[in-house]
Structure formats: C-alpha cells, structure tokens
LOKE-408537 format. One record per atom (N, C-alpha, C, CB): residue number from 1; residue in three letters; atom name; x, y, z. Coordinates in pm, whole numbers. Glycine has a CB too. Layout:
BEGIN
  nr rest atom     px     py     pz
 NUM  ALA   CA      X      Y      Z
...
% end
This chain:
BEGIN
  nr rest atom     px     py     pz
   1  MET    N    783   1451    396
   1  MET   CA    674   1356    405
   1  MET    C    556   1407    321
   1  MET   CB    633   1335    553
   2  ILE    N    487   1312    261
   2  ILE   CA    362   1341    190
   2  ILE    C    256   1247    245
   2  ILE   CB    378   1326     33
   3  VAL    N    142   1303    282
   3  VAL   CA     30   1225    332
   3  VAL    C    -88   1248    238
   3  VAL   CB     -6   1264    479
   4  MET    N   -125   1143    167
   4  MET   CA   -242   1150     78
   4  MET    C   -365   1106    157
   4  MET   CB   -223   1061    -51
   5  ILE    N   -470   1187    152
   5  ILE   CA   -597   1153    216
   5  ILE    C   -698   1139    103
   5  ILE   CB   -642   1263    323
   6  ASN    N   -734   1015     73
   6  ASN   CA   -822    983    -38
   6  ASN    C   -960    947     17
   6  ASN   CB   -764    867   -124
   7  GLY    N  -1059    945    -68
   7  GLY   CA  -1193    903    -29
   7  GLY    C  -1297    967   -119
   7  GLY   CB  -1220    939    116
   8  ALA    N  -1417    916   -110
   8  ALA   CA  -1528    970   -188
   8  ALA    C  -1555   1115   -147
   8  ALA   CB  -1656    884   -169
   9  PHE    N  -1623   1185   -233
   9  PHE   CA  -1666   1321   -199
   9  PHE    C  -1758   1310    -77
   9  PHE   CB  -1740   1393   -321
  10  GLY    N  -1726   1385     28
  10  GLY   CA  -1805   1378    150
  10  GLY    C  -1749   1281    253
  10  GLY   CB  -1945   1340    118
  11  ALA    N  -1637   1216    224
  11  ALA   CA  -1580   1119    318
  11  ALA    C  -1512   1186    437
  11  ALA   CB  -1480   1029    246
  12  GLY    N  -1478   1314    424
  12  GLY   CA  -1413   1386    533
  12  GLY    C  -1268   1421    509
  12  GLY   CB  -1423   1306    656
  13  LYS    N  -1223   1413    385
  13  LYS   CA  -1082   1436    351
  13  LYS    C  -1033   1575    392
  13  LYS   CB  -1062   1418    203
  14  THR    N  -1108   1676    358
  14  THR   CA  -1065   1813    386
  14  THR    C  -1063   1840    536
  14  THR   CB  -1158   1914    316
  15  THR    N  -1165   1795    606
  15  THR   CA  -1170   1812    751
  15  THR    C  -1051   1744    817
  15  THR   CB  -1301   1757    809
  16  ILE    N  -1026   1620    778
  16  ILE   CA   -914   1546    835
  16  ILE    C   -781   1614    800
  16  ILE   CB   -914   1399    784
  17  ALA    N   -766   1658    677
  17  ALA   CA   -643   1724    635
  17  ALA    C   -618   1850    717
  17  ALA   CB   -648   1759    485
  18  GLN    N   -721   1930    739
  18  GLN   CA   -706   2055    814
  18  GLN    C   -664   2028    959
  18  GLN   CB   -836   2135    811
  19  ILE    N   -725   1929   1020
  19  ILE   CA   -690   1897   1159
  19  ILE    C   -552   1831   1165
  19  ILE   CB   -796   1806   1223
  20  LEU    N   -525   1743   1071
  20  LEU   CA   -395   1676   1066
  20  LEU    C   -281   1778   1054
  20  LEU   CB   -391   1578    948
  21  GLN    N   -306   1882    978
  21  GLN   CA   -202   1985    960
  21  GLN    C   -161   2046   1095
  21  GLN   CB   -252   2095    865
  22  THR    N   -253   2058   1187
  22  THR   CA   -220   2116   1318
  22  THR    C   -131   2022   1400
  22  THR   CB   -348   2148   1397
  23  HIS    N   -125   1895   1363
  23  HIS   CA    -44   1797   1435
  23  HIS    C     90   1768   1367
  23  HIS   CB   -122   1667   1448
  24  ILE    N    109   1818   1247
  24  ILE   CA    232   1793   1173
  24  ILE    C    306   1925   1153
  24  ILE   CB    203   1723   1035
  25  PRO    N    410   1948   1232
  25  PRO   CA    486   2073   1217
  25  PRO    C    544   2085   1075
  25  PRO   CB    600   2081   1322
  26  ASN    N    558   2206   1030
  26  ASN   CA    618   2234    900
  26  ASN    C    542   2167    785
  26  ASN   CB    763   2189    899
  27  SER    N    411   2167    795
  27  SER   CA    330   2105    690
  27  SER    C    235   2207    628
  27  SER   CB    251   1985    746
  28  MET    N    187   2172    511
  28  MET   CA     86   2253    445
  28  MET    C     -7   2161    366
  28  MET   CB    152   2359    351
  29  ILE    N   -125   2212    337
  29  ILE   CA   -222   2137    258
  29  ILE    C   -204   2175    112
  29  ILE   CB   -369   2164    305
  30  PHE    N   -198   2074     29
  30  PHE   CA   -188   2091   -116
  30  PHE    C   -310   2026   -178
  30  PHE   CB    -54   2029   -173
  31  ASP    N   -395   2106   -242
  31  ASP   CA   -521   2055   -296
  31  ASP    C   -515   2048   -449
  31  ASP   CB   -638   2143   -251
  32  PRO    N   -501   1927   -505
  32  PRO   CA   -494   1911   -651
  32  PRO    C   -621   1954   -725
  32  PRO   CB   -465   1768   -683
  33  GLU    N   -730   1970   -650
  33  GLU   CA   -853   2019   -713
  33  GLU    C   -830   2157   -774
  33  GLU   CB   -968   2025   -611
  34  GLU    N   -748   2238   -708
  34  GLU   CA   -719   2372   -759
  34  GLU    C   -651   2364   -895
  34  GLU   CB   -631   2449   -659
  35  ILE    N   -564   2266   -913
  35  ILE   CA   -500   2247  -1043
  35  ILE    C   -605   2206  -1146
  35  ILE   CB   -388   2139  -1035
  36  GLY    N   -698   2122  -1104
  36  GLY   CA   -807   2082  -1194
  36  GLY    C   -890   2200  -1240
  36  GLY   CB   -896   1981  -1125
  37  TYR    N   -924   2288  -1147
  37  TYR   CA  -1002   2407  -1185
  37  TYR    C   -924   2493  -1285
  37  TYR   CB  -1037   2491  -1060
  38  MET    N   -794   2508  -1260
  38  MET   CA   -710   2589  -1349
  38  MET    C   -704   2526  -1488
  38  MET   CB   -568   2604  -1291
  39  VAL    N   -677   2396  -1494
  39  VAL   CA   -664   2327  -1623
  39  VAL    C   -796   2338  -1701
  39  VAL   CB   -625   2178  -1603
  40  ARG    N   -905   2316  -1631
  40  ARG   CA  -1035   2323  -1698
  40  ARG    C  -1062   2464  -1751
  40  ARG   CB  -1147   2281  -1601
  41  LYS    N  -1013   2564  -1679
  41  LYS   CA  -1034   2703  -1721
  41  LYS    C   -945   2742  -1839
  41  LYS   CB  -1010   2798  -1604
  42  ILE    N   -820   2697  -1840
  42  ILE   CA   -727   2744  -1944
  42  ILE    C   -725   2655  -2069
  42  ILE   CB   -588   2752  -1887
  43  ILE    N   -775   2531  -2058
  43  ILE   CA   -780   2443  -2176
  43  ILE    C   -927   2430  -2217
  43  ILE   CB   -716   2301  -2145
  44  PRO    N   -970   2505  -2316
  44  PRO   CA  -1111   2499  -2357
  44  PRO    C  -1151   2357  -2398
  44  PRO   CB  -1136   2597  -2474
  45  GLU    N  -1275   2326  -2377
  45  GLU   CA  -1324   2191  -2407
  45  GLU    C  -1297   2150  -2551
  45  GLU   CB  -1473   2182  -2379
  46  GLU    N  -1311   2244  -2644
  46  GLU   CA  -1290   2209  -2785
  46  GLU    C  -1143   2176  -2816
  46  GLU   CB  -1336   2324  -2875
  47  VAL    N  -1051   2216  -2729
  47  VAL   CA   -910   2186  -2748
  47  VAL    C   -875   2048  -2689
  47  VAL   CB   -823   2296  -2682
  48  ARG    N   -949   2007  -2588
  48  ARG   CA   -921   1881  -2519
  48  ARG    C   -944   1762  -2611
  48  ARG   CB  -1008   1867  -2394
  49  LEU    N   -872   1655  -2582
  49  LEU   CA   -895   1529  -2653
  49  LEU    C  -1038   1482  -2624
  49  LEU   CB   -791   1422  -2610
  50  GLN    N  -1092   1402  -2711
  50  GLN   CA  -1231   1356  -2694
  50  GLN    C  -1252   1288  -2558
  50  GLN   CB  -1268   1258  -2807
  51  VAL    N  -1157   1204  -2516
  51  VAL   CA  -1172   1134  -2388
  51  VAL    C  -1163   1228  -2268
  51  VAL   CB  -1066   1025  -2375
  52  GLU    N  -1113   1349  -2290
  52  GLU   CA  -1100   1447  -2182
  52  GLU    C  -1223   1537  -2170
  52  GLU   CB   -977   1533  -2205
  53  ARG    N  -1317   1520  -2256
  53  ARG   CA  -1436   1608  -2257
  53  ARG    C  -1545   1548  -2170
  53  ARG   CB  -1488   1629  -2402
  54  THR    N  -1517   1543  -2039
  54  THR   CA  -1612   1492  -1942
  54  THR    C  -1634   1598  -1836
  54  THR   CB  -1562   1358  -1879
  55  ASP    N  -1715   1565  -1738
  55  ASP   CA  -1739   1659  -1628
  55  ASP    C  -1639   1640  -1514
  55  ASP   CB  -1881   1643  -1576
  56  ASP    N  -1533   1564  -1538
  56  ASP   CA  -1433   1535  -1435
  56  ASP    C  -1295   1575  -1486
  56  ASP   CB  -1436   1385  -1395
  57  PHE    N  -1236   1676  -1422
  57  PHE   CA  -1105   1720  -1471
  57  PHE    C   -998   1614  -1454
  57  PHE   CB  -1063   1846  -1401
  58  GLN    N  -1023   1511  -1375
  58  GLN   CA   -925   1403  -1362
  58  GLN    C   -914   1322  -1491
  58  GLN   CB   -963   1310  -1247
  59  ASP    N  -1005   1345  -1584
  59  ASP   CA   -996   1281  -1715
  59  ASP    C   -902   1357  -1809
  59  ASP   CB  -1135   1270  -1778
  60  ILE    N   -859   1474  -1767
  60  ILE   CA   -766   1554  -1847
  60  ILE    C   -624   1513  -1806
  60  ILE   CB   -790   1709  -1826
  61  GLU    N   -552   1452  -1898
  61  GLU   CA   -418   1400  -1866
  61  GLU    C   -328   1506  -1804
  61  GLU   CB   -353   1344  -1991
  62  LEU    N   -338   1628  -1851
  62  LEU   CA   -254   1736  -1801
  62  LEU    C   -275   1758  -1651
  62  LEU   CB   -283   1864  -1877
  63  TRP    N   -395   1728  -1600
  63  TRP   CA   -421   1745  -1456
  63  TRP    C   -326   1660  -1372
  63  TRP   CB   -567   1707  -1424
  64  ARG    N   -316   1531  -1405
  64  ARG   CA   -231   1445  -1321
  64  ARG    C    -83   1480  -1338
  64  ARG   CB   -254   1296  -1356
  65  ILE    N    -44   1520  -1459
  65  ILE   CA     95   1559  -1483
  65  ILE    C    130   1685  -1404
  65  ILE   CB    120   1582  -1634
  66  LEU    N     44   1786  -1412
  66  LEU   CA     69   1912  -1341
  66  LEU    C     59   1894  -1189
  66  LEU   CB    -30   2019  -1387
  67  THR    N    -27   1804  -1145
  67  THR   CA    -36   1777  -1001
  67  THR    C     99   1729   -949
  67  THR   CB   -146   1672   -972
  68  VAL    N    157   1633  -1016
  68  VAL   CA    287   1579   -974
  68  VAL    C    397   1684   -987
  68  VAL   CB    323   1455  -1056
  69  LYS    N    401   1754  -1098
  69  LYS   CA    506   1855  -1118
  69  LYS    C    495   1966  -1014
  69  LYS   CB    496   1915  -1260
  70  THR    N    372   2004   -980
  70  THR   CA    354   2110   -880
  70  THR    C    396   2061   -742
  70  THR   CB    207   2158   -878
  71  VAL    N    361   1937   -708
  71  VAL   CA    406   1881   -581
  71  VAL    C    559   1884   -574
  71  VAL   CB    353   1736   -562
  72  ARG    N    623   1840   -680
  72  ARG   CA    770   1837   -684
  72  ARG    C    827   1976   -657
  72  ARG   CB    821   1784   -822
  73  GLU    N    772   2077   -723
  73  GLU   CA    825   2213   -708
  73  GLU    C    792   2273   -571
  73  GLU   CB    768   2303   -818
  74  VAL    N    675   2245   -519
  74  VAL   CA    640   2295   -386
  74  VAL    C    732   2234   -281
  74  VAL   CB    491   2263   -353
  75  LYS    N    757   2102   -293
  75  LYS   CA    848   2036   -199
  75  LYS    C    989   2095   -210
  75  LYS   CB    851   1883   -225
  76  ARG    N   1036   2116   -332
  76  ARG   CA   1171   2169   -354
  76  ARG    C   1184   2311   -302
  76  ARG   CB   1205   2164   -503
  77  LYS    N   1089   2393   -336
  77  LYS   CA   1097   2536   -305
  77  LYS    C   1071   2566   -157
  77  LYS   CB    997   2613   -390
  78  TYR    N    971   2500    -97
  78  TYR   CA    929   2538     37
  78  TYR    C    966   2436    145
  78  TYR   CB    781   2559     38
  79  ASN    N   1012   2318    104
  79  ASN   CA   1058   2215    197
  79  ASN    C    957   2189    309
  79  ASN   CB   1191   2256    257
  80  LYS    N    833   2171    271
  80  LYS   CA    725   2144    367
  80  LYS    C    676   2001    349
  80  LYS   CB    608   2245    348
  81  ASP    N    626   1944    458
  81  ASP   CA    551   1820    447
  81  ASP    C    416   1855    386
  81  ASP   CB    536   1747    586
  82  LEU    N    369   1771    296
  82  LEU   CA    243   1800    227
  82  LEU    C    134   1703    270
  82  LEU   CB    262   1794     76
  83  ILE    N     17   1759    292
  83  ILE   CA   -104   1681    317
  83  ILE    C   -193   1705    196
  83  ILE   CB   -177   1723    455
  84  ILE    N   -227   1597    127
  84  ILE   CA   -297   1609     -1
  84  ILE    C   -433   1540      7
  84  ILE   CB   -213   1549   -115
  85  PRO    N   -541   1618     29
  85  PRO   CA   -674   1560     25
  85  PRO    C   -722   1554   -120
  85  PRO   CB   -774   1641    113
  86  MET    N   -764   1435   -164
  86  MET   CA   -810   1425   -302
  86  MET    C   -892   1298   -321
  86  MET   CB   -691   1427   -400
  87  THR    N   -997   1311   -401
  87  THR   CA  -1071   1194   -444
  87  THR    C  -1007   1147   -573
  87  THR   CB  -1225   1225   -463
  88  ILE    N   -940   1034   -564
  88  ILE   CA   -874    981   -683
  88  ILE    C   -904    831   -689
  88  ILE   CB   -718   1008   -680
  89  TYR    N  -1010    800   -762
  89  TYR   CA  -1061    663   -766
  89  TYR    C  -1032    592   -899
  89  TYR   CB  -1210    664   -741
  90  LYS    N   -979    664   -995
  90  LYS   CA   -948    601  -1124
  90  LYS    C   -809    539  -1114
  90  LYS   CB   -956    705  -1243
  91  PRO    N   -800    405  -1128
  91  PRO   CA   -671    338  -1106
  91  PRO    C   -555    397  -1185
  91  PRO   CB   -684    193  -1141
  92  LYS    N   -577    432  -1310
  92  LYS   CA   -468    486  -1393
  92  LYS    C   -412    614  -1330
  92  LYS   CB   -518    515  -1537
  93  ASN    N   -499    703  -1288
  93  ASN   CA   -455    827  -1225
  93  ASN    C   -388    800  -1091
  93  ASN   CB   -573    923  -1206
  94  PHE    N   -450    712  -1012
  94  PHE   CA   -394    682   -881
  94  PHE    C   -254    623   -894
  94  PHE   CB   -485    585   -806
  95  GLU    N   -238    524   -978
  95  GLU   CA   -108    459   -994
  95  GLU    C     -1    557  -1042
  95  GLU   CB   -118    342  -1092
  96  TYR    N    -38    642  -1137
  96  TYR   CA     57    742  -1188
  96  TYR    C     99    838  -1076
  96  TYR   CB     -4    821  -1306
  97  ILE    N      1    896  -1010
  97  ILE   CA     32    996   -907
  97  ILE    C    106    932   -790
  97  ILE   CB    -98   1063   -857
  98  PHE    N     61    818   -743
  98  PHE   CA    126    753   -630
  98  PHE    C    272    718   -663
  98  PHE   CB     48    626   -590
  99  THR    N    294    659   -779
  99  THR   CA    429    621   -820
  99  THR    C    519    744   -832
  99  THR   CB    426    545   -953
 100  GLU    N    469    849   -895
 100  GLU   CA    549    971   -912
 100  GLU    C    576   1040   -778
 100  GLU   CB    478   1068  -1007
 101  LEU    N    479   1037   -687
 101  LEU   CA    502   1097   -556
 101  LEU    C    607   1018   -478
 101  LEU   CB    371   1104   -476
 102  GLN    N    610    886   -496
 102  GLN   CA    715    805   -434
 102  GLN    C    853    846   -485
 102  GLN   CB    691    656   -461
 103  ASN    N    860    886   -611
 103  ASN   CA    987    933   -667
 103  ASN    C   1029   1068   -610
 103  ASN   CB    977    943   -818
 104  ILE    N    932   1143   -562
 104  ILE   CA    961   1275   -503
 104  ILE    C    995   1262   -355
 104  ILE   CB    840   1368   -521
 105  GLU    N    923   1174   -287
 105  GLU   CA    934   1165   -141
 105  GLU    C    927   1019    -97
 105  GLU   CB    822   1248    -72
 106  ASN    N   1033    972    -30
 106  ASN   CA   1035    835     19
 106  ASN    C    930    811    126
 106  ASN   CB   1173    801     75
 107  GLU    N    906    913    206
 107  GLU   CA    810    901    315
 107  GLU    C    671    943    263
 107  GLU   CB    853    989    438
 108  LEU    N    607    849    195
 108  LEU   CA    475    872    136
 108  LEU    C    374    780    202
 108  LEU   CB    478    849    -18
 109  TYR    N    264    840    247
 109  TYR   CA    156    764    310
 109  TYR    C     27    790    234
 109  TYR   CB    140    803    459
 110  HIS    N    -53    686    222
 110  HIS   CA   -184    699    157
 110  HIS    C   -289    640    250
 110  HIS   CB   -186    629     18
 111  PHE    N   -391    719    278
 111  PHE   CA   -504    674    359
 111  PHE    C   -630    697    278
 111  PHE   CB   -510    748    497
 112  CYS    N   -716    599    277
 112  CYS   CA   -842    610    204
 112  CYS    C   -956    603    304
 112  CYS   CB   -855    497     96
 113  LEU    N  -1025    715    319
 113  LEU   CA  -1140    721    409
 113  LEU    C  -1260    661    339
 113  LEU   CB  -1169    868    454
 114  ILE    N  -1316    558    398
 114  ILE   CA  -1433    495    338
 114  ILE    C  -1550    505    435
 114  ILE   CB  -1404    347    302
 115  ALA    N  -1668    506    378
 115  ALA   CA  -1790    514    457
 115  ALA    C  -1904    456    374
 115  ALA   CB  -1822    662    501
 116  SER    N  -2013    427    439
 116  SER   CA  -2130    374    368
 116  SER    C  -2192    482    282
 116  SER   CB  -2233    318    467
 117  GLU    N  -2270    438    187
 117  GLU   CA  -2340    532     99
 117  GLU    C  -2429    625    182
 117  GLU   CB  -2426    456     -7
 118  GLU    N  -2497    571    280
 118  GLU   CA  -2586    651    365
 118  GLU    C  -2507    759    439
 118  GLU   CB  -2659    561    467
 119  THR    N  -2393    722    494
 119  THR   CA  -2309    819    566
 119  THR    C  -2260    928    471
 119  THR   CB  -2189    748    632
 120  ILE    N  -2215    888    354
 120  ILE   CA  -2166    986    256
 120  ILE    C  -2277   1084    220
 120  ILE   CB  -2113    916    129
 121  TYR    N  -2397   1032    192
 121  TYR   CA  -2509   1119    157
 121  TYR    C  -2542   1216    270
 121  TYR   CB  -2632   1036    121
 122  GLN    N  -2536   1168    394
 122  GLN   CA  -2563   1256    508
 122  GLN    C  -2458   1367    517
 122  GLN   CB  -2565   1174    640
 123  ARG    N  -2334   1331    494
 123  ARG   CA  -2227   1432    501
 123  ARG    C  -2237   1533    388
 123  ARG   CB  -2090   1363    498
 124  LEU    N  -2270   1486    268
 124  LEU   CA  -2287   1578    155
 124  LEU    C  -2401   1675    183
 124  LEU   CB  -2313   1501     24
 125  ALA    N  -2511   1625    238
 125  ALA   CA  -2626   1711    270
 125  ALA    C  -2588   1812    378
 125  ALA   CB  -2747   1626    316
 126  SER    N  -2515   1767    480
 126  SER   CA  -2481   1857    590
 126  SER    C  -2385   1967    548
 126  SER   CB  -2420   1778    705
 127  ARG    N  -2308   1944    443
 127  ARG   CA  -2218   2050    398
 127  ARG    C  -2284   2136    289
 127  ARG   CB  -2088   1991    344
 128  GLY    N  -2407   2103    253
 128  GLY   CA  -2483   2188    163
 128  GLY    C  -2480   2150     17
 128  GLY   CB  -2434   2324    176
 129  ASP    N  -2428   2032    -16
 129  ASP   CA  -2429   1989   -156
 129  ASP    C  -2572   1963   -201
 129  ASP   CB  -2342   1862   -176
 130  LYS    N  -2599   1995   -326
 130  LYS   CA  -2734   1978   -382
 130  LYS    C  -2764   1829   -400
 130  LYS   CB  -2747   2053   -518
 131  GLU    N  -2873   1784   -338
 131  GLU   CA  -2912   1644   -350
 131  GLU    C  -2930   1607   -497
 131  GLU   CB  -3041   1615   -271
 132  GLY    N  -2867   1499   -537
 132  GLY   CA  -2872   1455   -676
 132  GLY    C  -2768   1522   -763
 132  GLY   CB  -3008   1481   -733
 133  GLY    N  -2691   1614   -706
 133  GLY   CA  -2589   1686   -782
 133  GLY    C  -2468   1599   -812
 133  GLY   CB  -2545   1810   -705
 134  TRP    N  -2366   1662   -868
 134  TRP   CA  -2248   1591   -918
 134  TRP    C  -2182   1504   -812
 134  TRP   CB  -2147   1690   -971
 135  THR    N  -2163   1560   -690
 135  THR   CA  -2095   1481   -587
 135  THR    C  -2178   1359   -547
 135  THR   CB  -2067   1568   -463
 136  TYR    N  -2309   1375   -542
 136  TYR   CA  -2396   1260   -512
 136  TYR    C  -2384   1155   -623
 136  TYR   CB  -2544   1305   -497
 137  GLN    N  -2376   1200   -745
 137  GLN   CA  -2368   1107   -859
 137  GLN    C  -2238   1027   -859
 137  GLN   CB  -2380   1184   -990
 138  GLN    N  -2135   1076   -793
 138  GLN   CA  -2006   1008   -790
 138  GLN    C  -1996    905   -677
 138  GLN   CB  -1894   1110   -775
 139  THR    N  -2089    911   -583
 139  THR   CA  -2077    833   -459
 139  THR    C  -2065    683   -482
 139  THR   CB  -2195    859   -372
 140  LYS    N  -2157    623   -556
 140  LYS   CA  -2156    477   -572
 140  LYS    C  -2026    428   -636
 140  LYS   CB  -2274    433   -657
 141  LYS    N  -1984    493   -745
 141  LYS   CA  -1862    444   -811
 141  LYS    C  -1739    467   -724
 141  LYS   CB  -1843    513   -946
 142  CYS    N  -1736    575   -648
 142  CYS   CA  -1623    598   -558
 142  CYS    C  -1618    491   -449
 142  CYS   CB  -1632    739   -493
 143  ILE    N  -1732    463   -388
 143  ILE   CA  -1737    362   -282
 143  ILE    C  -1694    226   -336
 143  ILE   CB  -1879    353   -222
 144  GLU    N  -1747    189   -452
 144  GLU   CA  -1714     58   -511
 144  GLU    C  -1565     48   -544
 144  GLU   CB  -1797     35   -638
 145  THR    N  -1510    151   -602
 145  THR   CA  -1371    148   -646
 145  THR    C  -1273    161   -529
 145  THR   CB  -1345    258   -747
 146  LEU    N  -1299    253   -439
 146  LEU   CA  -1202    284   -334
 146  LEU    C  -1187    176   -228
 146  LEU   CB  -1241    412   -268
 147  THR    N  -1276     79   -226
 147  THR   CA  -1260    -33   -132
 147  THR    C  -1161   -137   -186
 147  THR   CB  -1396   -100   -105
 148  ASN    N  -1118   -121   -310
 148  ASN   CA  -1020   -210   -372
 148  ASN    C   -887   -203   -295
 148  ASN   CB   -998   -172   -521
 149  GLU    N   -813   -314   -296
 149  GLU   CA   -684   -323   -227
 149  GLU    C   -583   -219   -277
 149  GLU   CB   -626   -461   -245
 150  LEU    N   -597   -175   -401
 150  LEU   CA   -506    -75   -457
 150  LEU    C   -502     51   -370
 150  LEU   CB   -548    -39   -599
 151  TYR    N   -614     83   -307
 151  TYR   CA   -628    210   -234
 151  TYR    C   -605    196    -84
 151  TYR   CB   -765    269   -259
 152  LYS    N   -530     95    -45
 152  LYS   CA   -502     78     97
 152  LYS    C   -415    193    145
 152  LYS   CB   -433    -58    125
 153  GLU    N   -422    241    255
 153  GLU   CA   -474    190    379
 153  GLU    C   -614    247    400
 153  GLU   CB   -380    226    496
 154  HIS    N   -710    159    422
 154  HIS   CA   -849    199    441
 154  HIS    C   -876    234    587
 154  HIS   CB   -943     87    394
 155  ILE    N   -954    338    604
 155  ILE   CA  -1004    374    737
 155  ILE    C  -1156    390    721
 155  ILE   CB   -935    506    795
 156  ASN    N  -1231    299    781
 156  ASN   CA  -1377    309    775
 156  ASN    C  -1421    411    878
 156  ASN   CB  -1445    170    800
 157  THR    N  -1478    521    828
 157  THR   CA  -1510    636    913
 157  THR    C  -1654    637    963
 157  THR   CB  -1482    763    839
 158  ASP    N  -1734    537    927
 158  ASP   CA  -1875    537    965
 158  ASP    C  -1897    557   1115
 158  ASP   CB  -1939    407    923
 159  LYS    N  -1819    490   1196
 159  LYS   CA  -1843    493   1340
 159  LYS    C  -1726    553   1418
 159  LYS   CB  -1871    354   1391
 160  LEU    N  -1636    618   1347
 160  LEU   CA  -1520    678   1414
 160  LEU    C  -1538    829   1429
 160  LEU   CB  -1392    647   1337
 161  SER    N  -1490    881   1539
 161  SER   CA  -1489   1026   1556
 161  SER    C  -1372   1083   1475
 161  SER   CB  -1478   1066   1708
 162  ILE    N  -1374   1212   1455
 162  ILE   CA  -1264   1278   1385
 162  ILE    C  -1133   1254   1458
 162  ILE   CB  -1291   1429   1370
 163  ASN    N  -1135   1263   1592
 163  ASN   CA  -1013   1241   1669
 163  ASN    C   -961   1098   1654
 163  ASN   CB  -1038   1271   1817
 164  GLU    N  -1050   1001   1646
 164  GLU   CA  -1007    862   1627
 164  GLU    C   -940    844   1490
 164  GLU   CB  -1127    766   1642
 165  ILE    N   -995    909   1389
 165  ILE   CA   -936    901   1255
 165  ILE    C   -797    966   1256
 165  ILE   CB  -1027    971   1150
 166  ILE    N   -788   1084   1314
 166  ILE   CA   -660   1155   1323
 166  ILE    C   -558   1069   1397
 166  ILE   CB   -677   1293   1395
 167  ASN    N   -597   1010   1510
 167  ASN   CA   -505    928   1587
 167  ASN    C   -457    807   1509
 167  ASN   CB   -571    882   1716
 168  ARG    N   -544    743   1431
 168  ARG   CA   -502    629   1349
 168  ARG    C   -397    671   1246
 168  ARG   CB   -624    568   1278
 169  ILE    N   -420    786   1186
 169  ILE   CA   -323    835   1086
 169  ILE    C   -191    869   1153
 169  ILE   CB   -379    959   1012
 170  LEU    N   -198    942   1265
 170  LEU   CA    -75    982   1334
 170  LEU    C      6    862   1381
 170  LEU   CB   -109   1070   1453
 171  LEU    N    -60    757   1425
 171  LEU   CA     11    636   1466
 171  LEU    C     91    575   1351
 171  LEU   CB    -87    534   1521
 172  LYS    N     36    583   1231
 172  LYS   CA    103    524   1114
 172  LYS    C    219    610   1063
 172  LYS   CB      2    505   1001
 173  ILE    N    208    742   1077
 173  ILE   CA    310    828   1017
 173  ILE    C    421    868   1114
 173  ILE   CB    246    953    963
 174  LYS    N    403    842   1241
 174  LYS   CA    505    885   1339
 174  LYS    C    600    771   1369
 174  LYS   CB    439    932   1470
% end
C-alpha cells in the first residue's frame, strides 16, 4: 500500500504521516523532499535546464523521476507500506507521480489536506517558519491549486482534530 498525504506547506502532512505510521503495521515514511535536496545539491544550477533554475526542486525533472524510481526500489527491497507526505501542486508532476505509483502499487491512496490561508499561516508561524519566507510565499498558489478535483480526496483540516483526520484516512484505507 502507498498512502500519499498532499497539502500546502503547513497543512499538517508530516504530523499526520507520523501518527498514521503508528496505525499501519509494516509501514514507513518516505519523504520525496529528501530526494529534492539531494538533486539540488548534486546538479549545479548552471547544469540544469533553464526551466529548472527556480527555487523549487519540483521544477527539476530528475526529482520526479528519481522519486518514483526510489519508491519502486524501496517497495521491492523492503516490502513496506509507504506513507508519502509531500506538497505536490503542479499538475504535471502530480499526474506523473500518481500514475507511476499506480504502476508500482495497486493499493494507492491520495489525501489532500486543505485549510484556509489563515490556518496555514498560523501553522507555519507555530512551527517557526519565517513570516514572509518561502513557505508563506507558496501558500496562496497551493491553496488555489490543491482544491482542484485532480487532487481528491480532500480533507478540510480547519476544524478537525488530528485524531479526526487520522480516523478519516484509516476508514478509507482499511
């Protein structure tokens, strides 16, 4: 099984993934952000294609390719259910990764945690993100894009407790 937990930065993906892992035996968290950090470190900006020279490693095509290839190998080698927290709001990346993950695992679930801009800003501040920093700058476009039908199943987290979110996910995957 693969469970994708999508949402804007500050939506609660990592928190939900960590708690969800305690409810899913034989599971592990796989964070594609780590692949992004690696790709950004080993592929110098001057080597990247012009369209890849942004402040978002998801614009580097190799990121989405390596994310899928790494998921495939982790599933093959360790035979674990994967919980994947990631902000993936660009349709091209989402469609590629989702389709390829379906080819790896029939039991694929996608949940998109959504919240109001005010809630997201409060959560970013409470975790110590710099006001006006990169994650804050991504909020509006993430909220606008992630409410699209492409990113279903939506869970509006504004008024839900962490346990209520976990229970909604568990009901769908069990």
